[in-house]
VEXDREN-2710 file (C-alpha; in Angstrom, 1 decimal):
% VEXDREN-2710
k/r/px/py/pz
1/MET/16.2/-19.0/-36.9
2/ASN/12.7/-20.0/-37.4
3/THR/10.3/-19.9/-34.5
4/THR/7.5/-22.6/-33.7
5/PRO/4.2/-21.5/-34.3
6/ALA/3.4/-21.0/-30.5
7/TYR/5.7/-17.8/-30.8
8/GLY/4.5/-16.2/-33.7
9/ALA/1.6/-13.9/-34.7
10/VAL/-0.8/-16.6/-35.8
11/SER/-3.9/-15.0/-34.7
12/PRO/-5.6/-11.1/-34.3
13/ALA/-5.0/-11.9/-30.9
14/VAL/-1.4/-11.8/-31.2
15/PRO/-0.2/-8.7/-33.1
16/PRO/3.2/-7.9/-34.1
17/TRP/3.8/-5.6/-31.2
18/LEU/2.6/-7.6/-28.2
19/ASN/5.3/-9.3/-26.4
20/LYS/4.2/-12.9/-24.8
21/GLY/6.8/-12.8/-22.0
22/ASP/5.9/-9.2/-20.7
23/ASN/2.5/-9.4/-21.1
24/ALA/2.5/-12.1/-18.9
25/TRP/4.8/-10.8/-16.3
26/GLN/2.8/-7.3/-16.0
27/MET/-0.5/-9.2/-15.2
28/THR/1.2/-11.7/-12.8
29/ALA/2.9/-8.3/-11.1
30/SER/-0.7/-6.9/-11.1
31/THR/-2.2/-9.8/-9.4
32/LEU/0.8/-10.2/-7.0
33/VAL/0.1/-6.3/-6.0
34/GLY/-3.7/-7.2/-5.6
35/LEU/-3.1/-9.9/-3.7
36/GLN/-1.4/-7.2/-1.5
37/SER/-4.5/-6.2/-0.7
38/MET/-7.1/-8.7/-1.5
39/PRO/-6.3/-10.4/0.9
40/GLY/-3.5/-9.3/2.4
41/LEU/-4.6/-6.2/3.9
42/VAL/-8.0/-7.5/4.4
43/ILE/-6.3/-9.9/6.7
44/LEU/-3.9/-7.6/8.4
45/TYR/-6.2/-5.0/8.9
46/ALA/-8.8/-7.6/11.0
47/SER/-6.3/-9.1/12.6
48/ILE/-4.0/-6.3/14.0
49/VAL/-6.8/-4.5/15.7
50/LYS/-8.9/-5.1/18.7
51/LYS/-11.4/-7.8/18.5
52/LYS/-14.4/-5.4/18.4
53/TRP/-13.3/-3.9/14.9
54/ALA/-12.3/-7.0/13.1
55/VAL/-15.0/-7.0/10.4
56/ASN/-15.3/-3.0/10.0
57/SER/-11.5/-2.9/9.7
58/ALA/-11.7/-5.6/7.0
59/PHE/-14.7/-4.1/5.6
60/MET/-12.8/-0.7/4.8
61/ALA/-10.5/-2.4/2.7
62/LEU/-12.5/-4.9/0.7
63/TYR/-14.7/-1.8/0.1
64/ALA/-12.2/0.4/-0.9
65/PHE/-10.9/-2.1/-3.3
66/ALA/-13.9/-2.6/-5.4
67/ALA/-15.0/1.1/-5.2
68/VAL/-11.3/2.0/-6.8
69/LEU/-11.4/-0.4/-9.3
70/ILE/-14.8/0.8/-11.1
71/CYS/-14.0/4.9/-10.1
72/TRP/-10.2/3.9/-12.1
73/VAL/-12.2/2.7/-15.4
74/LEU/-14.6/5.1/-15.4
75/VAL/-12.7/8.4/-15.2
76/CYS/-9.4/8.0/-13.4
77/TYR/-6.9/6.2/-15.0
78/ARG/-6.9/8.7/-17.8
79/MET/-6.5/11.4/-15.5
80/ALA/-3.3/9.9/-14.0
81/PHE/-2.0/8.6/-17.3
82/GLY/-4.3/10.1/-20.0
83/ASP/-3.9/13.5/-22.0
84/GLU/-2.5/16.5/-19.9
85/LEU/-5.2/18.6/-18.7
86/LEU/-3.1/20.4/-16.1
87/PRO/0.9/20.2/-15.4
88/PHE/-0.3/18.1/-12.7
89/TRP/-3.3/16.6/-13.7
90/GLY/-4.7/14.4/-16.8
91/LYS/-8.2/14.8/-18.7
92/GLY/-10.5/12.6/-17.2
93/ALA/-12.3/9.4/-19.7
94/PRO/-13.7/6.4/-19.4
95/ALA/-11.1/3.2/-20.3
96/LEU/-13.8/0.7/-21.1
97/GLY/-14.0/0.5/-25.0
98/GLN/-12.3/-2.4/-26.6
99/LYS/-10.5/0.2/-28.8
100/PHE/-8.7/1.5/-26.2
101/LEU/-8.0/-1.6/-24.4
102/VAL/-6.6/-3.8/-26.8
103/GLN/-4.1/-1.3/-28.6
104/GLN/-0.7/-1.2/-27.8
105/ALA/-0.5/0.5/-24.4
106/LYS/1.3/3.6/-24.1
107/VAL/1.4/7.0/-21.7
108/PRO/0.9/9.8/-24.3
109/GLU/2.6/12.7/-22.2
110/SER/5.5/10.6/-21.1
111/ASN/7.0/11.7/-24.7
112/HIS/10.7/13.1/-24.0
113/THR/14.1/13.3/-25.7
114/THR/16.6/11.1/-25.9
115/GLU/20.6/11.3/-25.4
116/GLY/20.8/11.3/-29.1
117/GLY/18.5/14.0/-29.7
118/GLY/15.3/12.0/-30.7
119/TRP/11.7/11.6/-29.0
120/GLU/10.8/8.4/-26.9
121/ILE/7.7/7.4/-25.3
122/VAL/6.7/5.1/-22.8
123/GLU/5.1/1.9/-24.7
124/PRO/5.1/-1.3/-23.2
125/PHE/4.9/-4.7/-25.4
126/TYR/1.4/-5.3/-24.2
127/PRO/-2.3/-4.0/-24.5
128/MET/-3.9/-1.1/-22.8
129/ALA/-6.0/-3.1/-20.7
130/THR/-3.0/-4.9/-18.7
131/LEU/-1.7/-1.5/-17.5
132/VAL/-4.8/-0.5/-16.8
133/TYR/-5.5/-3.1/-14.4
134/PHE/-1.5/-2.8/-13.1
135/GLN/-2.0/0.9/-12.1
136/PHE/-5.1/0.1/-10.7
137/THR/-3.8/-2.4/-8.4
138/PHE/-1.5/0.8/-7.0
139/ALA/-4.6/2.8/-6.7
140/ALA/-6.4/0.5/-4.6
141/ILE/-3.4/-0.4/-2.1
142/THR/-2.8/3.3/-1.6
143/MET/-6.4/3.9/-0.5
144/ILE/-6.6/0.8/1.9
145/LEU/-3.0/1.8/3.5
146/LEU/-4.6/5.4/4.3
147/ALA/-7.5/3.5/5.9
148/GLY/-5.1/2.3/8.3
149/SER/-5.2/5.3/9.7
150/VAL/-8.8/5.8/10.6
151/LEU/-9.8/2.4/11.4
152/GLY/-11.9/1.3/14.9
153/ARG/-14.0/5.2/14.6
154/MET/-14.5/6.5/11.2
155/ASN/-18.4/6.5/10.0
156/ILE/-18.2/3.8/7.1
157/LYS/-20.8/5.9/5.4
158/ALA/-18.3/8.7/5.9
159/TRP/-15.6/6.2/4.3
160/MET/-17.7/5.2/1.3
161/ALA/-17.8/8.8/0.4
162/PHE/-14.4/9.4/0.6
163/VAL/-12.9/6.6/-1.4
164/PRO/-14.0/8.3/-4.6
165/LEU/-13.7/11.7/-3.7
166/TRP/-10.0/11.3/-2.6
167/LEU/-9.1/8.8/-5.6
168/VAL/-10.1/12.0/-7.8
169/PHE/-8.8/14.8/-6.2
170/SER/-5.8/13.6/-4.6
171/TYR/-4.4/10.3/-5.9
172/THR/-4.4/11.0/-9.7
173/VAL/-2.5/14.0/-9.1
174/GLY/0.6/12.6/-7.8
175/ALA/0.0/10.0/-10.3
176/PHE/0.0/12.0/-13.4
177/SER/2.7/14.4/-11.8
178/LEU/5.4/11.8/-11.5
179/TRP/4.1/8.9/-13.6
180/GLY/1.9/9.8/-16.1
181/GLY/4.0/12.6/-17.8
182/GLY/3.4/15.6/-15.8
183/PHE/5.5/18.7/-14.5
184/LEU/7.6/16.5/-11.9
185/TYR/8.1/13.6/-14.3
186/HIS/9.6/16.0/-16.9
187/TRP/11.6/18.0/-14.2
188/GLY/13.1/14.2/-13.6
189/VAL/12.1/13.5/-10.1
190/ILE/12.5/9.8/-9.2
191/ASP/9.8/7.7/-7.9
192/TYR/10.2/3.8/-9.1
193/SER/7.1/2.5/-7.7
194/GLY/5.6/4.9/-5.4
195/GLY/7.5/6.1/-2.7
196/TYR/5.8/9.2/-3.2
197/VAL/2.8/8.7/-5.2
198/ILE/1.8/5.6/-3.0
199/HIS/3.6/5.8/0.6
200/LEU/3.7/9.3/1.1
201/SER/0.4/10.3/0.1
202/SER/-1.4/7.7/2.2
203/GLY/0.8/8.5/5.4
204/ILE/0.2/12.2/5.0
205/ALA/-3.3/11.8/3.6
206/GLY/-4.4/9.1/6.4
207/PHE/-2.7/11.4/9.0
208/THR/-4.7/14.4/8.1
209/ALA/-7.9/12.2/8.0
210/ALA/-7.0/11.2/11.6
211/TYR/-6.6/14.7/12.9
212/TRP/-10.5/15.7/11.0
213/VAL/-11.6/12.3/12.3
214/GLY/-11.1/12.4/15.5
215/PRO/-9.6/10.1/18.1
216/ARG/-10.9/6.5/19.2
217/LEU/-12.6/5.9/22.5
218/LYS/-10.0/6.7/25.5
219/SER/-10.6/2.9/26.5
220/ASP/-9.4/1.8/22.8
221/ARG/-6.4/4.1/22.7
222/GLU/-4.9/3.1/25.8
223/ARG/-5.7/-0.7/25.1
224/PHE/-5.9/-1.9/21.5
225/PRO/-4.5/-5.3/21.2
226/PRO/-4.3/-7.5/18.0
227/ASN/-6.6/-10.1/18.1
228/ASN/-5.2/-12.6/16.1
229/VAL/-1.3/-12.0/15.8
230/LEU/-0.8/-15.2/13.9
231/LEU/-3.3/-14.3/11.1
232/MET/-1.6/-10.9/11.4
233/LEU/1.5/-12.7/10.1
234/ALA/-0.2/-14.1/7.3
235/GLY/-1.5/-10.9/5.9
236/ALA/2.0/-9.2/6.5
237/GLY/3.5/-12.3/4.4
238/LEU/1.3/-11.8/1.5
239/LEU/2.5/-8.2/1.5
240/TRP/5.8/-8.8/1.4
241/MET/5.7/-11.4/-1.1
242/GLY/3.5/-9.0/-3.4
243/TRP/6.0/-6.8/-3.2
244/SER/8.3/-8.4/-5.8
245/GLY/4.9/-7.6/-8.2
246/PHE/4.4/-3.9/-6.4
247/ASN/8.7/-3.2/-7.7
248/GLY/9.5/-5.7/-10.1
249/GLY/6.4/-4.5/-12.1
250/ALA/7.5/-1.0/-12.2
251/PRO/9.5/-1.1/-15.5
252/TYR/6.4/-2.4/-17.4
253/ALA/8.7/-5.4/-19.0
254/ALA/10.3/-9.0/-17.8
255/ASN/13.9/-7.4/-17.8
256/ILE/16.7/-7.0/-16.1
257/ASP/15.7/-3.8/-14.3
258/ALA/12.8/-6.1/-12.8
259/SER/15.2/-8.3/-11.6
260/MET/17.4/-5.8/-9.8
261/ALA/14.2/-4.2/-8.3
262/VAL/13.2/-7.9/-6.7
263/LEU/16.0/-8.6/-5.2
264/ASN/16.7/-5.1/-3.6
265/THR/13.4/-4.9/-2.5
266/ASN/13.7/-8.1/-0.6
267/ILE/17.4/-7.1/0.8
268/CYS/16.2/-4.1/1.9
269/ALA/12.9/-5.5/3.8
270/ALA/15.0/-8.2/5.5
271/THR/17.9/-5.6/6.5
272/SER/14.8/-3.3/8.1
273/LEU/13.2/-5.8/9.7
274/LEU/16.4/-7.1/11.8
275/VAL/17.4/-3.5/12.3
276/TRP/13.5/-2.9/14.0
277/THR/13.6/-6.1/15.7
278/SER/17.0/-5.7/17.6
279/LEU/16.1/-1.6/18.7
280/ASP/13.3/-3.6/20.4
281/VAL/15.5/-6.0/22.3
282/VAL/18.2/-3.5/23.4
283/PHE/15.6/-0.7/24.3
284/PHE/12.7/-2.9/25.7
285/GLY/13.9/-6.7/26.4
286/LYS/12.3/-8.6/23.9
287/PRO/11.3/-8.8/20.1
288/SER/8.3/-7.8/19.3
289/VAL/6.2/-9.2/16.4
290/ILE/4.1/-6.4/15.6
291/GLY/7.6/-4.6/15.9
292/ALA/8.9/-7.2/13.3
293/VAL/6.4/-6.4/10.5
294/GLN/6.5/-2.6/11.1
295/GLY/10.2/-2.8/10.5
296/MET/9.1/-5.1/7.0
297/MET/6.7/-3.0/5.9
298/THR/9.3/0.3/6.6
299/GLY/12.0/-1.6/4.7
300/LEU/9.7/-2.1/1.5
301/VAL/8.3/1.2/1.9
302/CYS/11.9/3.0/1.8
303/ILE/13.1/0.6/-1.1
304/THR/10.3/1.6/-3.3
305/PRO/10.9/4.8/-4.7
306/GLY/14.4/3.4/-6.0
307/ALA/14.0/-0.3/-6.1
308/GLY/15.5/-1.1/-9.5
309/LEU/17.8/2.2/-9.7
310/VAL/20.3/1.8/-6.7
311/GLN/23.0/-0.8/-6.2
312/SER/22.3/-4.2/-3.8
313/TRP/24.8/-2.8/-0.8
314/ALA/23.0/0.4/-0.9
315/ALA/19.4/-1.3/-0.4
316/ILE/21.1/-3.0/2.8
317/VAL/22.3/0.9/3.9
318/MET/18.5/1.8/3.0
319/GLY/17.5/-1.0/5.1
320/ILE/19.4/-0.3/7.9
321/LEU/18.0/3.7/8.3
322/SER/14.3/2.4/7.5
323/GLY/14.3/0.3/10.1
324/SER/15.9/2.8/12.6
325/ILE/14.8/6.2/11.4
326/PRO/11.0/5.4/11.7
327/TRP/11.5/3.4/14.7
328/VAL/12.9/6.9/16.5
329/SER/10.2/8.4/14.9
330/MET/7.3/6.3/16.4
331/MET/8.9/5.1/19.5
332/ILE/10.5/8.3/20.8
333/LEU/9.7/11.6/18.9
334/HIS/5.6/10.5/18.7
335/LYS/5.8/10.7/22.4
336/LYS/7.7/13.8/22.8
337/SER/5.5/15.5/20.0
338/THR/2.2/16.9/21.2
339/LEU/0.9/16.9/17.7
340/LEU/1.9/13.5/17.2
341/GLN/-0.1/12.7/20.7
342/LYS/-3.2/14.3/19.7
343/VAL/-3.8/13.0/15.9
344/ASP/-4.8/9.1/16.7
345/ASP/-3.3/7.5/13.8
346/THR/-4.6/3.7/14.7
347/LEU/-1.9/1.9/13.0
348/GLY/0.9/4.5/12.6
349/VAL/0.6/4.9/8.9
350/PHE/2.6/8.5/9.5
351/HIS/5.7/6.4/10.8
352/THR/5.4/3.5/8.9
353/HIS/4.4/5.4/5.4
354/ALA/5.0/9.1/5.1
355/VAL/8.6/8.9/7.4
356/ALA/9.4/5.8/5.6
357/GLY/8.5/6.5/2.2
358/LEU/9.8/10.2/2.0
359/LEU/13.4/8.6/3.7
360/GLY/13.7/6.5/0.5
361/GLY/12.7/9.1/-1.6
362/LEU/15.7/11.4/-0.4
363/LEU/18.1/8.3/-0.2
364/THR/17.1/7.4/-4.0
365/GLY/18.7/10.9/-4.7
366/LEU/21.7/10.0/-3.0
367/PHE/22.2/6.7/-3.9
368/ALA/21.1/6.1/-7.5
369/GLU/23.4/4.4/-9.9
370/PRO/23.9/6.1/-13.3
371/LYS/23.9/2.9/-15.1
372/LEU/20.8/1.8/-13.4
373/CYS/19.3/4.9/-14.1
374/GLU/19.5/4.2/-18.0
375/LEU/18.1/1.2/-18.1
376/ILE/14.5/2.8/-17.6
377/LEU/14.5/6.3/-16.8
378/PRO/13.7/9.0/-19.2
379/GLU/16.4/12.0/-18.2
380/SER/19.6/10.9/-19.4
381/ASN/22.5/11.5/-17.4
382/THR/20.2/10.8/-14.0
383/ARG/22.5/10.0/-10.9
384/GLY/22.4/10.1/-7.0
385/ALA/24.4/12.8/-5.4
386/PHE/26.6/9.9/-4.2
387/TYR/27.9/9.7/-7.4
388/GLY/28.6/13.3/-8.1
389/GLY/27.9/15.2/-11.4
390/ASN/24.5/16.8/-11.3
391/GLY/23.4/14.5/-8.5
392/GLY/23.2/17.3/-5.8
393/LYS/20.8/18.6/-8.1
394/GLN/18.4/15.6/-8.2
395/PHE/18.3/15.4/-4.2
396/LEU/16.6/19.1/-4.1
397/LYS/14.5/17.7/-7.0
398/GLN/13.3/14.7/-4.6
399/LEU/13.4/16.8/-1.9
400/VAL/10.9/19.6/-3.7
401/ALA/8.9/16.7/-5.2
402/ALA/8.2/15.1/-1.5
403/LEU/6.9/18.6/-0.2
404/PHE/4.6/19.2/-3.0
405/VAL/3.0/15.5/-2.9
406/ALA/2.4/16.0/1.3
407/GLY/1.4/19.6/0.4
408/TRP/-1.4/18.8/-1.8
409/ASN/-2.6/15.5/0.1
410/LEU/-2.7/17.7/3.1
411/VAL/-4.9/20.3/1.6
412/SER/-7.2/18.0/-0.8
413/THR/-7.7/15.6/2.2
414/THR/-8.6/18.5/4.5
415/LEU/-10.9/20.0/1.7
416/ILE/-12.8/16.5/1.0
417/LEU/-13.5/15.8/4.3
418/LEU/-14.9/19.2/5.1
419/ALA/-16.9/18.7/2.2
420/ILE/-18.4/15.2/3.3
421/ARG/-18.8/16.4/6.6
422/LEU/-21.7/18.8/5.9
423/PHE/-23.8/16.0/5.2
424/ILE/-22.4/12.8/7.0
425/PRO/-20.6/12.5/10.8
426/LEU/-17.0/11.5/9.8
427/ARG/-16.9/9.8/13.4
428/MET/-19.5/7.2/14.7
429/PRO/-21.3/8.0/17.8
430/ASP/-20.1/7.2/21.1
431/GLU/-22.4/4.2/21.6
432/GLU/-21.7/2.3/18.4
433/LEU/-17.2/3.1/19.0
434/ALA/-18.5/1.1/22.5
435/ILE/-19.9/-1.6/21.0
436/GLY/-18.0/-2.1/17.9
437/ASP/-18.6/-4.5/14.8
438/ASP/-22.2/-5.7/16.1
439/ALA/-23.5/-2.0/16.0
440/VAL/-22.0/-1.1/12.9
441/HIS/-22.1/-3.8/10.5
442/GLY/-24.8/-6.3/12.6
443/GLU/-21.9/-8.6/12.1
444/GLU/-19.1/-10.5/14.5
445/ALA/-15.8/-11.3/13.6
446/TYR/-15.6/-14.9/15.9
447/ALA/-18.9/-17.1/16.1
448/LEU/-17.6/-19.4/19.0
449/TRP/-21.1/-20.5/20.6
450/GLY/-23.0/-22.8/18.7
451/ASP/-24.5/-21.9/15.2
452/GLY/-22.9/-18.3/15.6
453/GLU/-25.0/-17.3/18.5
454/LYS/-23.6/-14.5/21.0
455/TYR/-21.8/-15.6/24.0
456/ASP/-24.7/-16.4/27.0
457/PRO/-23.2/-17.6/30.0
458/THR/-26.1/-19.1/31.3
459/LYS/-25.9/-21.1/28.6
460/HIS/-22.4/-21.5/27.5
461/GLY/-20.7/-21.4/30.8
462/TRP/-18.2/-23.4/31.9
463/ASN/-20.3/-24.5/35.2
464/THR/-23.6/-25.0/34.1
465/SER/-25.3/-27.9/33.8
466/SER/-25.5/-28.7/30.0
467/TYR/-21.6/-28.4/29.7
468/ALA/-21.1/-31.1/32.2
469/GLN/-23.5/-33.1/30.5
470/ASP/-22.3/-32.7/27.1
471/ILE/-19.1/-33.7/27.5
472/ALA/-17.3/-36.5/28.8
473/PRO/-14.2/-38.4/29.4
474/SER/-12.4/-39.9/27.0
475/PRO/-12.4/-43.6/26.9
476/TYR/-9.3/-43.8/24.8
477/VAL/-6.9/-44.1/28.2
478/ASN/-3.7/-44.5/26.5
479/GLY/-4.4/-42.8/23.7
480/ALA/-4.9/-38.6/23.1
481/ARG/-6.1/-37.4/26.2
482/GLY/-9.0/-35.2/25.9
483/VAL/-12.7/-34.6/25.5
484/THR/-15.1/-36.0/23.4
485/ILE/-18.4/-34.3/22.5
486/ASP/-21.6/-36.1/22.1
487/LEU/-23.1/-34.7/18.9
END
């Protein structure tokens, strides 16, 4: 059958190995994941915090996104997906030359034996540039999720130093070990799209950072209402919809496993949201919008390590558990634990990401379906414990990998922050904490009084003479009632 020139290799930009469909989907998935951070988490963070911290919270996410990209292409991509330096770490090198970026993508240390006795390597049908950018968006969102633990008090200069150091010494280790051909990859540990690499890492590292940075002001801990719930929902919506690229892009191809992953992702998220909301109604008498967002988040996190490897009924089970177990850890265990009470984890990232990520990794070790595993995993005959055979070993592998990732992040985050503390205070001074954005950035989130001027009751109060002069009743008696402003 003859193909039209549009689908043939008609130019040097279309080499024989390039699959245009895979490349288009992978770049689309990359954009979806990027949108989760920019503007998704920027919006969510800016709106879910107290008004005086809206600008600072948004800026922490914005800065991390930009800083991670530059560090990623300078050295970190090849530390995570390049040639082996250690069993858990790759050799750092730039990913900037066109000779490297236009060649067919591959993960060099992913060489593994197939069931037939041959050798196979992860080598998607698109250029390395696509893979570099796709994996960058995962590194960036991990960093931004971690930031949720220290919002409202971390010194912005300390944060600016922390981002590149944590990326180099923490994130790349988990990524290489589980995805880049490191020892956990070859041992057969399953982390389909980042339950451990992203969520367990950000949850443990965020909790550790919250401990070393110290708490918010007492007044902020006791009362920290979101400044814009509707805008928070907009950010949450971008996060949810972007997760189709997050998990759907994990197979590195527009294949049937990507379709399973997208469907399972949404099933689990919806189930988890409904379970969390139901628990709020049962125990507190009313549904919480913030609670619904947290339930959505735990569902998305829980399905991530097994999105394309479990059946859809298992995605519902995982949603039920991700909507209830993190709810219990946040609403009940948190209040009974001295350690959890002491550490001021601003957005509860430990519960929504560490607990949910660990839960998802272990449940994947139970529910990974053998036929689905054959579609993508390097280890032949992989299955969850629910399906018998060697599934029990798989569950133990998942547990050991979780302990390694959690331990590494605990130690590396601690050492990084202690090193930064020698030069820069980790926490803002109390004077800045009392004021917020205006003290830190010289900017505020909302300029509601004239041309960006700050509120002055002598000028802007309801009982001033200028207010009475400027506003007159509407002459449109039979129309819309209100006020007209004489401009």
